[in-house]
PDB file of N, CA, C and O in Angstrom, chain B, residues numbered from 101:
ATOM      1  N   MET B 101     -17.610   2.648   1.348  1.00  0.00           N
ATOM      2  CA  MET B 101     -16.876   3.311   0.276  1.00  0.00           C
ATOM      3  C   MET B 101     -16.151   2.250  -0.561  1.00  0.00           C
ATOM      4  O   MET B 101     -15.592   1.296  -0.019  1.00  0.00           O
ATOM      5  N   ILE B 102     -16.168   2.422  -1.857  1.00  0.00           N
ATOM      6  CA  ILE B 102     -15.471   1.515  -2.775  1.00  0.00           C
ATOM      7  C   ILE B 102     -14.097   2.117  -3.080  1.00  0.00           C
ATOM      8  O   ILE B 102     -13.986   3.297  -3.414  1.00  0.00           O
ATOM      9  N   PHE B 103     -13.066   1.300  -2.962  1.00  0.00           N
ATOM     10  CA  PHE B 103     -11.700   1.748  -3.229  1.00  0.00           C
ATOM     11  C   PHE B 103     -11.242   1.132  -4.540  1.00  0.00           C
ATOM     12  O   PHE B 103     -11.517  -0.037  -4.809  1.00  0.00           O
ATOM     13  N   ASN B 104     -10.543   1.915  -5.359  1.00  0.00           N
ATOM     14  CA  ASN B 104      -9.946   1.325  -6.549  1.00  0.00           C
ATOM     15  C   ASN B 104      -8.432   1.458  -6.462  1.00  0.00           C
ATOM     16  O   ASN B 104      -7.906   2.294  -5.728  1.00  0.00           O
ATOM     17  N   ARG B 105      -7.760   0.636  -7.209  1.00  0.00           N
ATOM     18  CA  ARG B 105      -6.298   0.532  -7.148  1.00  0.00           C
ATOM     19  C   ARG B 105      -5.619   1.875  -7.399  1.00  0.00           C
ATOM     20  O   ARG B 105      -4.701   2.248  -6.669  1.00  0.00           O
ATOM     21  N   GLU B 106      -6.055   2.598  -8.412  1.00  0.00           N
ATOM     22  CA  GLU B 106      -5.418   3.874  -8.766  1.00  0.00           C
ATOM     23  C   GLU B 106      -5.562   4.900  -7.656  1.00  0.00           C
ATOM     24  O   GLU B 106      -4.609   5.621  -7.358  1.00  0.00           O
ATOM     25  N   ASN B 107      -6.741   4.981  -7.035  1.00  0.00           N
ATOM     26  CA  ASN B 107      -6.949   5.938  -5.948  1.00  0.00           C
ATOM     27  C   ASN B 107      -6.076   5.618  -4.738  1.00  0.00           C
ATOM     28  O   ASN B 107      -5.501   6.515  -4.122  1.00  0.00           O
ATOM     29  N   ILE B 108      -5.985   4.342  -4.409  1.00  0.00           N
ATOM     30  CA  ILE B 108      -5.160   3.936  -3.264  1.00  0.00           C
ATOM     31  C   ILE B 108      -3.691   4.247  -3.533  1.00  0.00           C
ATOM     32  O   ILE B 108      -3.003   4.796  -2.672  1.00  0.00           O
ATOM     33  N   ILE B 109      -3.211   3.900  -4.723  1.00  0.00           N
ATOM     34  CA  ILE B 109      -1.810   4.145  -5.062  1.00  0.00           C
ATOM     35  C   ILE B 109      -1.500   5.644  -5.037  1.00  0.00           C
ATOM     36  O   ILE B 109      -0.472   6.054  -4.498  1.00  0.00           O
ATOM     37  N   GLU B 110      -2.368   6.448  -5.608  1.00  0.00           N
ATOM     38  CA  GLU B 110      -2.157   7.896  -5.620  1.00  0.00           C
ATOM     39  C   GLU B 110      -2.109   8.451  -4.195  1.00  0.00           C
ATOM     40  O   GLU B 110      -1.245   9.267  -3.873  1.00  0.00           O
ATOM     41  N   LEU B 111      -3.022   8.013  -3.358  1.00  0.00           N
ATOM     42  CA  LEU B 111      -3.035   8.448  -1.965  1.00  0.00           C
ATOM     43  C   LEU B 111      -1.724   8.084  -1.269  1.00  0.00           C
ATOM     44  O   LEU B 111      -1.167   8.896  -0.531  1.00  0.00           O
ATOM     45  N   LEU B 112      -1.227   6.856  -1.504  1.00  0.00           N
ATOM     46  CA  LEU B 112      -0.016   6.386  -0.827  1.00  0.00           C
ATOM     47  C   LEU B 112       1.260   7.003  -1.390  1.00  0.00           C
ATOM     48  O   LEU B 112       2.278   7.033  -0.699  1.00  0.00           O
ATOM     49  N   HIS B 113       1.231   7.491  -2.620  1.00  0.00           N
ATOM     50  CA  HIS B 113       2.385   8.204  -3.168  1.00  0.00           C
ATOM     51  C   HIS B 113       2.530   9.584  -2.541  1.00  0.00           C
ATOM     52  O   HIS B 113       3.586  10.208  -2.645  1.00  0.00           O
ATOM     53  N   ASN B 114       1.473  10.063  -1.891  1.00  0.00           N
ATOM     54  CA  ASN B 114       1.479  11.403  -1.315  1.00  0.00           C
ATOM     55  C   ASN B 114       1.332  11.436   0.194  1.00  0.00           C
ATOM     56  O   ASN B 114       1.430  12.506   0.793  1.00  0.00           O
ATOM     57  N   ASN B 115       1.097  10.282   0.830  1.00  0.00           N
ATOM     58  CA  ASN B 115       0.792  10.246   2.262  1.00  0.00           C
ATOM     59  C   ASN B 115       1.228   8.931   2.895  1.00  0.00           C
ATOM     60  O   ASN B 115       1.528   7.948   2.217  1.00  0.00           O
ATOM     61  N   VAL B 116       1.250   8.960   4.217  1.00  0.00           N
ATOM     62  CA  VAL B 116       1.277   7.729   5.007  1.00  0.00           C
ATOM     63  C   VAL B 116      -0.179   7.488   5.373  1.00  0.00           C
ATOM     64  O   VAL B 116      -0.868   8.406   5.817  1.00  0.00           O
ATOM     65  N   ALA B 117      -0.652   6.262   5.192  1.00  0.00           N
ATOM     66  CA  ALA B 117      -2.056   5.954   5.461  1.00  0.00           C
ATOM     67  C   ALA B 117      -2.171   4.659   6.250  1.00  0.00           C
ATOM     68  O   ALA B 117      -1.254   3.839   6.274  1.00  0.00           O
ATOM     69  N   THR B 118      -3.310   4.498   6.886  1.00  0.00           N
ATOM     70  CA  THR B 118      -3.639   3.258   7.574  1.00  0.00           C
ATOM     71  C   THR B 118      -4.699   2.552   6.746  1.00  0.00           C
ATOM     72  O   THR B 118      -5.785   3.082   6.513  1.00  0.00           O
ATOM     73  N   VAL B 119      -4.361   1.343   6.308  1.00  0.00           N
ATOM     74  CA  VAL B 119      -5.257   0.557   5.465  1.00  0.00           C
ATOM     75  C   VAL B 119      -5.722  -0.656   6.266  1.00  0.00           C
ATOM     76  O   VAL B 119      -4.905  -1.400   6.809  1.00  0.00           O
ATOM     77  N   THR B 120      -7.016  -0.847   6.335  1.00  0.00           N
ATOM     78  CA  THR B 120      -7.590  -2.027   6.975  1.00  0.00           C
ATOM     79  C   THR B 120      -8.155  -2.909   5.869  1.00  0.00           C
ATOM     80  O   THR B 120      -8.915  -2.450   5.017  1.00  0.00           O
ATOM     81  N   PHE B 121      -7.771  -4.181   5.898  1.00  0.00           N
ATOM     82  CA  PHE B 121      -8.185  -5.111   4.848  1.00  0.00           C
ATOM     83  C   PHE B 121      -8.312  -6.513   5.423  1.00  0.00           C
ATOM     84  O   PHE B 121      -7.871  -6.782   6.541  1.00  0.00           O
ATOM     85  N   THR B 122      -8.915  -7.394   4.653  1.00  0.00           N
ATOM     86  CA  THR B 122      -9.053  -8.791   5.043  1.00  0.00           C
ATOM     87  C   THR B 122      -7.988  -9.599   4.313  1.00  0.00           C
ATOM     88  O   THR B 122      -7.910  -9.582   3.085  1.00  0.00           O
ATOM     89  N   LYS B 123      -7.163 -10.311   5.092  1.00  0.00           N
ATOM     90  CA  LYS B 123      -6.119 -11.141   4.513  1.00  0.00           C
ATOM     91  C   LYS B 123      -6.742 -12.362   3.830  1.00  0.00           C
ATOM     92  O   LYS B 123      -7.914 -12.673   4.042  1.00  0.00           O
ATOM     93  N   VAL B 124      -5.954 -13.036   3.022  1.00  0.00           N
ATOM     94  CA  VAL B 124      -6.420 -14.223   2.296  1.00  0.00           C
ATOM     95  C   VAL B 124      -6.963 -15.280   3.259  1.00  0.00           C
ATOM     96  O   VAL B 124      -7.913 -15.990   2.928  1.00  0.00           O
ATOM     97  N   ASN B 125      -6.363 -15.387   4.449  1.00  0.00           N
ATOM     98  CA  ASN B 125      -6.801 -16.397   5.417  1.00  0.00           C
ATOM     99  C   ASN B 125      -8.043 -15.966   6.203  1.00  0.00           C
ATOM    100  O   ASN B 125      -8.496 -16.698   7.082  1.00  0.00           O
ATOM    101  N   GLY B 126      -8.599 -14.783   5.895  1.00  0.00           N
ATOM    102  CA  GLY B 126      -9.813 -14.315   6.551  1.00  0.00           C
ATOM    103  C   GLY B 126      -9.586 -13.368   7.715  1.00  0.00           C
ATOM    104  O   GLY B 126     -10.532 -12.741   8.191  1.00  0.00           O
ATOM    105  N   GLU B 127      -8.348 -13.252   8.182  1.00  0.00           N
ATOM    106  CA  GLU B 127      -8.044 -12.331   9.274  1.00  0.00           C
ATOM    107  C   GLU B 127      -8.117 -10.884   8.803  1.00  0.00           C
ATOM    108  O   GLU B 127      -7.788 -10.575   7.657  1.00  0.00           O
ATOM    109  N   GLU B 128      -8.550 -10.003   9.698  1.00  0.00           N
ATOM    110  CA  GLU B 128      -8.518  -8.578   9.394  1.00  0.00           C
ATOM    111  C   GLU B 128      -7.160  -8.030   9.819  1.00  0.00           C
ATOM    112  O   GLU B 128      -6.645  -8.387  10.879  1.00  0.00           O
ATOM    113  N   ARG B 129      -6.591  -7.174   9.001  1.00  0.00           N
ATOM    114  CA  ARG B 129      -5.284  -6.575   9.309  1.00  0.00           C
ATOM    115  C   ARG B 129      -5.361  -5.078   9.099  1.00  0.00           C
ATOM    116  O   ARG B 129      -5.980  -4.601   8.148  1.00  0.00           O
ATOM    117  N   THR B 130      -4.726  -4.340   9.996  1.00  0.00           N
ATOM    118  CA  THR B 130      -4.584  -2.898   9.862  1.00  0.00           C
ATOM    119  C   THR B 130      -3.102  -2.616   9.686  1.00  0.00           C
ATOM    120  O   THR B 130      -2.281  -3.052  10.494  1.00  0.00           O
ATOM    121  N   MET B 131      -2.759  -1.887   8.633  1.00  0.00           N
ATOM    122  CA  MET B 131      -1.361  -1.655   8.286  1.00  0.00           C
ATOM    123  C   MET B 131      -1.123  -0.171   8.010  1.00  0.00           C
ATOM    124  O   MET B 131      -1.823   0.447   7.207  1.00  0.00           O
ATOM    125  N   LYS B 132      -0.124   0.384   8.690  1.00  0.00           N
ATOM    126  CA  LYS B 132       0.328   1.747   8.408  1.00  0.00           C
ATOM    127  C   LYS B 132       1.332   1.632   7.270  1.00  0.00           C
ATOM    128  O   LYS B 132       2.361   0.972   7.417  1.00  0.00           O
ATOM    129  N   CYS B 133       1.043   2.271   6.134  1.00  0.00           N
ATOM    130  CA  CYS B 133       1.872   2.055   4.953  1.00  0.00           C
ATOM    131  C   CYS B 133       1.962   3.309   4.089  1.00  0.00           C
ATOM    132  O   CYS B 133       1.238   4.282   4.300  1.00  0.00           O
ATOM    133  N   THR B 134       2.868   3.264   3.112  1.00  0.00           N
ATOM    134  CA  THR B 134       3.074   4.403   2.228  1.00  0.00           C
ATOM    135  C   THR B 134       3.791   3.966   0.959  1.00  0.00           C
ATOM    136  O   THR B 134       4.270   2.838   0.840  1.00  0.00           O
ATOM    137  N   LEU B 135       3.846   4.898   0.017  1.00  0.00           N
ATOM    138  CA  LEU B 135       4.706   4.790  -1.160  1.00  0.00           C
ATOM    139  C   LEU B 135       5.546   6.058  -1.295  1.00  0.00           C
ATOM    140  O   LEU B 135       6.086   6.337  -2.365  1.00  0.00           O
ATOM    141  N   LEU B 136       5.656   6.830  -0.203  1.00  0.00           N
ATOM    142  CA  LEU B 136       6.494   8.029  -0.180  1.00  0.00           C
ATOM    143  C   LEU B 136       7.960   7.617  -0.104  1.00  0.00           C
ATOM    144  O   LEU B 136       8.361   6.920   0.828  1.00  0.00           O
ATOM    145  N   SER B 137       8.754   8.040  -1.069  1.00  0.00           N
ATOM    146  CA  SER B 137      10.145   7.590  -1.151  1.00  0.00           C
ATOM    147  C   SER B 137      10.971   7.944   0.076  1.00  0.00           C
ATOM    148  O   SER B 137      11.896   7.207   0.418  1.00  0.00           O
ATOM    149  N   GLU B 138      10.663   9.058   0.754  1.00  0.00           N
ATOM    150  CA  GLU B 138      11.471   9.434   1.919  1.00  0.00           C
ATOM    151  C   GLU B 138      11.303   8.484   3.103  1.00  0.00           C
ATOM    152  O   GLU B 138      12.086   8.538   4.051  1.00  0.00           O
ATOM    153  N   HIS B 139      10.300   7.619   3.061  1.00  0.00           N
ATOM    154  CA  HIS B 139      10.092   6.640   4.130  1.00  0.00           C
ATOM    155  C   HIS B 139      10.600   5.250   3.765  1.00  0.00           C
ATOM    156  O   HIS B 139      10.557   4.336   4.589  1.00  0.00           O
ATOM    157  N   ILE B 140      11.087   5.083   2.519  1.00  0.00           N
ATOM    158  CA  ILE B 140      11.467   3.757   2.034  1.00  0.00           C
ATOM    159  C   ILE B 140      12.972   3.702   1.775  1.00  0.00           C
ATOM    160  O   ILE B 140      13.471   4.389   0.883  1.00  0.00           O
ATOM    161  N   PRO B 141      13.701   2.886   2.552  1.00  0.00           N
ATOM    162  CA  PRO B 141      15.136   2.770   2.317  1.00  0.00           C
ATOM    163  C   PRO B 141      15.429   2.249   0.914  1.00  0.00           C
ATOM    164  O   PRO B 141      14.774   1.323   0.437  1.00  0.00           O
ATOM    165  N   ASN B 142      16.407   2.846   0.266  1.00  0.00           N
ATOM    166  CA  ASN B 142      16.829   2.425  -1.067  1.00  0.00           C
ATOM    167  C   ASN B 142      15.679   2.385  -2.077  1.00  0.00           C
ATOM    168  O   ASN B 142      15.610   1.494  -2.924  1.00  0.00           O
ATOM    169  N   ALA B 143      14.786   3.358  -1.971  1.00  0.00           N
ATOM    170  CA  ALA B 143      13.626   3.395  -2.867  1.00  0.00           C
ATOM    171  C   ALA B 143      14.070   3.602  -4.309  1.00  0.00           C
ATOM    172  O   ALA B 143      14.936   4.429  -4.594  1.00  0.00           O
ATOM    173  N   THR B 144      13.466   2.841  -5.211  1.00  0.00           N
ATOM    174  CA  THR B 144      13.684   2.983  -6.642  1.00  0.00           C
ATOM    175  C   THR B 144      12.468   3.699  -7.210  1.00  0.00           C
ATOM    176  O   THR B 144      11.332   3.308  -6.942  1.00  0.00           O
ATOM    177  N   THR B 145      12.704   4.747  -7.995  1.00  0.00           N
ATOM    178  CA  THR B 145      11.581   5.484  -8.562  1.00  0.00           C
ATOM    179  C   THR B 145      11.618   5.446 -10.088  1.00  0.00           C
ATOM    180  O   THR B 145      12.681   5.357 -10.702  1.00  0.00           O
ATOM    181  N   THR B 146      10.444   5.516 -10.671  1.00  0.00           N
ATOM    182  CA  THR B 146      10.274   5.639 -12.113  1.00  0.00           C
ATOM    183  C   THR B 146       9.243   6.727 -12.333  1.00  0.00           C
ATOM    184  O   THR B 146       8.125   6.646 -11.822  1.00  0.00           O
ATOM    185  N   ASN B 147       9.615   7.747 -13.094  1.00  0.00           N
ATOM    186  CA  ASN B 147       8.725   8.884 -13.326  1.00  0.00           C
ATOM    187  C   ASN B 147       8.219   9.483 -12.017  1.00  0.00           C
ATOM    188  O   ASN B 147       7.070   9.916 -11.926  1.00  0.00           O
ATOM    189  N   GLY B 148       9.087   9.504 -11.003  1.00  0.00           N
ATOM    190  CA  GLY B 148       8.732  10.085  -9.714  1.00  0.00           C
ATOM    191  C   GLY B 148       7.895   9.191  -8.820  1.00  0.00           C
ATOM    192  O   GLY B 148       7.524   9.602  -7.721  1.00  0.00           O
ATOM    193  N   LYS B 149       7.587   7.981  -9.259  1.00  0.00           N
ATOM    194  CA  LYS B 149       6.775   7.049  -8.475  1.00  0.00           C
ATOM    195  C   LYS B 149       7.649   5.916  -7.960  1.00  0.00           C
ATOM    196  O   LYS B 149       8.493   5.396  -8.690  1.00  0.00           O
ATOM    197  N   VAL B 150       7.450   5.536  -6.709  1.00  0.00           N
ATOM    198  CA  VAL B 150       8.223   4.458  -6.094  1.00  0.00           C
ATOM    199  C   VAL B 150       7.823   3.125  -6.700  1.00  0.00           C
ATOM    200  O   VAL B 150       6.642   2.844  -6.903  1.00  0.00           O
ATOM    201  N   MET B 151       8.831   2.310  -6.985  1.00  0.00           N
ATOM    202  CA  MET B 151       8.605   0.971  -7.524  1.00  0.00           C
ATOM    203  C   MET B 151       9.031  -0.049  -6.469  1.00  0.00           C
ATOM    204  O   MET B 151      10.145   0.031  -5.950  1.00  0.00           O
ATOM    205  N   SER B 152       8.169  -0.993  -6.149  1.00  0.00           N
ATOM    206  CA  SER B 152       8.457  -1.966  -5.095  1.00  0.00           C
ATOM    207  C   SER B 152       9.390  -3.067  -5.556  1.00  0.00           C
ATOM    208  O   SER B 152      10.090  -3.671  -4.743  1.00  0.00           O
ATOM    209  N   GLY B 153       9.408  -3.336  -6.852  1.00  0.00           N
ATOM    210  CA  GLY B 153      10.187  -4.464  -7.342  1.00  0.00           C
ATOM    211  C   GLY B 153       9.450  -5.782  -7.173  1.00  0.00           C
ATOM    212  O   GLY B 153       9.969  -6.840  -7.529  1.00  0.00           O
ATOM    213  N   ARG B 154       8.245  -5.720  -6.632  1.00  0.00           N
ATOM    214  CA  ARG B 154       7.431  -6.919  -6.440  1.00  0.00           C
ATOM    215  C   ARG B 154       6.447  -7.051  -7.591  1.00  0.00           C
ATOM    216  O   ARG B 154       6.053  -6.060  -8.205  1.00  0.00           O
ATOM    217  N   LYS B 155       6.061  -8.278  -7.871  1.00  0.00           N
ATOM    218  CA  LYS B 155       5.068  -8.515  -8.907  1.00  0.00           C
ATOM    219  C   LYS B 155       3.717  -8.003  -8.422  1.00  0.00           C
ATOM    220  O   LYS B 155       3.261  -8.339  -7.329  1.00  0.00           O
ATOM    221  N   GLU B 156       3.092  -7.188  -9.255  1.00  0.00           N
ATOM    222  CA  GLU B 156       1.771  -6.683  -8.928  1.00  0.00           C
ATOM    223  C   GLU B 156       0.798  -7.111 -10.009  1.00  0.00           C
ATOM    224  O   GLU B 156       1.183  -7.384 -11.146  1.00  0.00           O
ATOM    225  N   THR B 157      -0.470  -7.165  -9.631  1.00  0.00           N
ATOM    226  CA  THR B 157      -1.526  -7.454 -10.581  1.00  0.00           C
ATOM    227  C   THR B 157      -2.522  -6.304 -10.545  1.00  0.00           C
ATOM    228  O   THR B 157      -2.371  -5.368  -9.759  1.00  0.00           O
ATOM    229  N   ALA B 158      -3.525  -6.374 -11.383  1.00  0.00           N
ATOM    230  CA  ALA B 158      -4.564  -5.343 -11.397  1.00  0.00           C
ATOM    231  C   ALA B 158      -5.378  -5.365 -10.108  1.00  0.00           C
ATOM    232  O   ALA B 158      -6.124  -4.426  -9.829  1.00  0.00           O
ATOM    233  N   ASN B 159      -5.241  -6.432  -9.321  1.00  0.00           N
ATOM    234  CA  ASN B 159      -6.033  -6.583  -8.094  1.00  0.00           C
ATOM    235  C   ASN B 159      -5.245  -6.369  -6.818  1.00  0.00           C
ATOM    236  O   ASN B 159      -5.823  -6.423  -5.733  1.00  0.00           O
ATOM    237  N   THR B 160      -3.930  -6.125  -6.909  1.00  0.00           N
ATOM    238  CA  THR B 160      -3.122  -5.975  -5.699  1.00  0.00           C
ATOM    239  C   THR B 160      -2.360  -4.657  -5.698  1.00  0.00           C
ATOM    240  O   THR B 160      -2.134  -4.038  -6.738  1.00  0.00           O
ATOM    241  N   VAL B 161      -1.971  -4.250  -4.487  1.00  0.00           N
ATOM    242  CA  VAL B 161      -1.143  -3.058  -4.312  1.00  0.00           C
ATOM    243  C   VAL B 161       0.016  -3.449  -3.399  1.00  0.00           C
ATOM    244  O   VAL B 161      -0.208  -3.994  -2.318  1.00  0.00           O
ATOM    245  N   SER B 162       1.249  -3.178  -3.822  1.00  0.00           N
ATOM    246  CA  SER B 162       2.427  -3.383  -2.983  1.00  0.00           C
ATOM    247  C   SER B 162       2.766  -2.063  -2.317  1.00  0.00           C
ATOM    248  O   SER B 162       2.824  -1.020  -2.968  1.00  0.00           O
ATOM    249  N   VAL B 163       2.989  -2.120  -1.003  1.00  0.00           N
ATOM    250  CA  VAL B 163       3.225  -0.910  -0.213  1.00  0.00           C
ATOM    251  C   VAL B 163       4.359  -1.147   0.778  1.00  0.00           C
ATOM    252  O   VAL B 163       4.712  -2.288   1.074  1.00  0.00           O
ATOM    253  N   TRP B 164       4.920  -0.065   1.284  1.00  0.00           N
ATOM    254  CA  TRP B 164       5.934  -0.146   2.328  1.00  0.00           C
ATOM    255  C   TRP B 164       5.221  -0.143   3.670  1.00  0.00           C
ATOM    256  O   TRP B 164       4.556   0.833   4.018  1.00  0.00           O
ATOM    257  N   ASP B 165       5.355  -1.233   4.432  1.00  0.00           N
ATOM    258  CA  ASP B 165       4.760  -1.355   5.758  1.00  0.00           C
ATOM    259  C   ASP B 165       5.649  -0.602   6.743  1.00  0.00           C
ATOM    260  O   ASP B 165       6.796  -0.990   6.965  1.00  0.00           O
ATOM    261  N   MET B 166       5.130   0.467   7.330  1.00  0.00           N
ATOM    262  CA  MET B 166       5.908   1.340   8.208  1.00  0.00           C
ATOM    263  C   MET B 166       6.318   0.643   9.514  1.00  0.00           C
ATOM    264  O   MET B 166       7.346   0.984  10.099  1.00  0.00           O
ATOM    265  N   ASP B 167       5.528  -0.319   9.966  1.00  0.00           N
ATOM    266  CA  ASP B 167       5.841  -1.011  11.217  1.00  0.00           C
ATOM    267  C   ASP B 167       6.794  -2.180  11.018  1.00  0.00           C
ATOM    268  O   ASP B 167       7.645  -2.433  11.870  1.00  0.00           O
ATOM    269  N   LYS B 168       6.665  -2.890   9.913  1.00  0.00           N
ATOM    270  CA  LYS B 168       7.531  -4.042   9.647  1.00  0.00           C
ATOM    271  C   LYS B 168       8.779  -3.670   8.863  1.00  0.00           C
ATOM    272  O   LYS B 168       9.696  -4.480   8.727  1.00  0.00           O
ATOM    273  N   ASN B 169       8.817  -2.413   8.333  1.00  0.00           N
ATOM    274  CA  ASN B 169       9.936  -1.943   7.527  1.00  0.00           C
ATOM    275  C   ASN B 169      10.264  -2.904   6.391  1.00  0.00           C
ATOM    276  O   ASN B 169      11.413  -3.301   6.191  1.00  0.00           O
ATOM    277  N   ASP B 170       9.219  -3.263   5.658  1.00  0.00           N
ATOM    278  CA  ASP B 170       9.378  -4.178   4.538  1.00  0.00           C
ATOM    279  C   ASP B 170       8.181  -4.014   3.602  1.00  0.00           C
ATOM    280  O   ASP B 170       7.174  -3.403   3.958  1.00  0.00           O
ATOM    281  N   TRP B 171       8.313  -4.569   2.408  1.00  0.00           N
ATOM    282  CA  TRP B 171       7.221  -4.526   1.440  1.00  0.00           C
ATOM    283  C   TRP B 171       6.164  -5.547   1.812  1.00  0.00           C
ATOM    284  O   TRP B 171       6.473  -6.673   2.202  1.00  0.00           O
ATOM    285  N   ARG B 172       4.907  -5.134   1.684  1.00  0.00           N
ATOM    286  CA  ARG B 172       3.762  -6.009   1.868  1.00  0.00           C
ATOM    287  C   ARG B 172       2.768  -5.679   0.764  1.00  0.00           C
ATOM    288  O   ARG B 172       2.892  -4.649   0.102  1.00  0.00           O
ATOM    289  N   SER B 173       1.799  -6.533   0.567  1.00  0.00           N
ATOM    290  CA  SER B 173       0.770  -6.250  -0.442  1.00  0.00           C
ATOM    291  C   SER B 173      -0.590  -6.676   0.085  1.00  0.00           C
ATOM    292  O   SER B 173      -0.700  -7.466   1.023  1.00  0.00           O
ATOM    293  N   PHE B 174      -1.618  -6.129  -0.545  1.00  0.00           N
ATOM    294  CA  PHE B 174      -2.987  -6.493  -0.211  1.00  0.00           C
ATOM    295  C   PHE B 174      -3.827  -6.460  -1.481  1.00  0.00           C
ATOM    296  O   PHE B 174      -3.474  -5.801  -2.459  1.00  0.00           O
ATOM    297  N   ARG B 175      -4.937  -7.178  -1.449  1.00  0.00           N
ATOM    298  CA  ARG B 175      -5.875  -7.187  -2.563  1.00  0.00           C
ATOM    299  C   ARG B 175      -6.800  -5.979  -2.434  1.00  0.00           C
ATOM    300  O   ARG B 175      -7.327  -5.713  -1.354  1.00  0.00           O
ATOM    301  N   VAL B 176      -6.993  -5.268  -3.503  1.00  0.00           N
ATOM    302  CA  VAL B 176      -7.833  -4.068  -3.496  1.00  0.00           C
ATOM    303  C   VAL B 176      -9.258  -4.410  -3.073  1.00  0.00           C
ATOM    304  O   VAL B 176      -9.879  -3.649  -2.330  1.00  0.00           O
ATOM    305  N   ASP B 177      -9.782  -5.537  -3.533  1.00  0.00           N
ATOM    306  CA  ASP B 177     -11.161  -5.893  -3.196  1.00  0.00           C
ATOM    307  C   ASP B 177     -11.353  -6.293  -1.747  1.00  0.00           C
ATOM    308  O   ASP B 177     -12.485  -6.500  -1.309  1.00  0.00           O
ATOM    309  N   SER B 178     -10.257  -6.406  -0.985  1.00  0.00           N
ATOM    310  CA  SER B 178     -10.353  -6.762   0.435  1.00  0.00           C
ATOM    311  C   SER B 178     -10.261  -5.542   1.353  1.00  0.00           C
ATOM    312  O   SER B 178     -10.381  -5.672   2.572  1.00  0.00           O
ATOM    313  N   VAL B 179     -10.050  -4.362   0.775  1.00  0.00           N
ATOM    314  CA  VAL B 179      -9.880  -3.148   1.596  1.00  0.00           C
ATOM    315  C   VAL B 179     -11.211  -2.740   2.212  1.00  0.00           C
ATOM    316  O   VAL B 179     -12.229  -2.617   1.530  1.00  0.00           O
ATOM    317  N   LYS B 180     -11.168  -2.531   3.538  1.00  0.00           N
ATOM    318  CA  LYS B 180     -12.355  -2.101   4.271  1.00  0.00           C
ATOM    319  C   LYS B 180     -12.322  -0.597   4.528  1.00  0.00           C
ATOM    320  O   LYS B 180     -13.356   0.070   4.497  1.00  0.00           O
ATOM    321  N   SER B 181     -11.104  -0.062   4.786  1.00  0.00           N
ATOM    322  CA  SER B 181     -11.008   1.380   5.038  1.00  0.00           C
ATOM    323  C   SER B 181      -9.579   1.856   4.778  1.00  0.00           C
ATOM    324  O   SER B 181      -8.616   1.093   4.858  1.00  0.00           O
ATOM    325  N   VAL B 182      -9.483   3.149   4.463  1.00  0.00           N
ATOM    326  CA  VAL B 182      -8.200   3.817   4.281  1.00  0.00           C
ATOM    327  C   VAL B 182      -8.323   5.173   4.977  1.00  0.00           C
ATOM    328  O   VAL B 182      -9.253   5.936   4.715  1.00  0.00           O
ATOM    329  N   SER B 183      -7.371   5.461   5.868  1.00  0.00           N
ATOM    330  CA  SER B 183      -7.377   6.762   6.542  1.00  0.00           C
ATOM    331  C   SER B 183      -5.967   7.314   6.582  1.00  0.00           C
ATOM    332  O   SER B 183      -5.002   6.550   6.609  1.00  0.00           O
ATOM    333  N   LEU B 184      -5.836   8.624   6.585  1.00  0.00           N
ATOM    334  CA  LEU B 184      -4.521   9.251   6.627  1.00  0.00           C
ATOM    335  C   LEU B 184      -3.925   9.122   8.013  1.00  0.00           C
ATOM    336  O   LEU B 184      -4.618   9.197   9.028  1.00  0.00           O
ATOM    337  N   GLY B 185      -2.592   8.920   8.020  1.00  0.00           N
ATOM    338  CA  GLY B 185      -1.882   8.862   9.290  1.00  0.00           C
ATOM    339  C   GLY B 185      -1.580   7.477   9.767  1.00  0.00           C
ATOM    340  O   GLY B 185      -0.983   7.306  10.830  1.00  0.00           O
TER     341      GLY B 185
END
């Protein structure tokens, strides 16, 4: 399945999801993450959407890592799978 940035962001604004991707160093990582404001301490929203405050590009997505309780990002082209929960 091919993932695009808009689909991933929309999914994460409405759910907690598990994203598996390849890190820049080649390691595979599985991350439970979201953009749901109720899971993000001191979340800042614009037009109802959570803003990370991190620099993003057309190729990256910044998300709230549920296990590390901090912002993390991944490259869209490195995503292998996305599942709810």
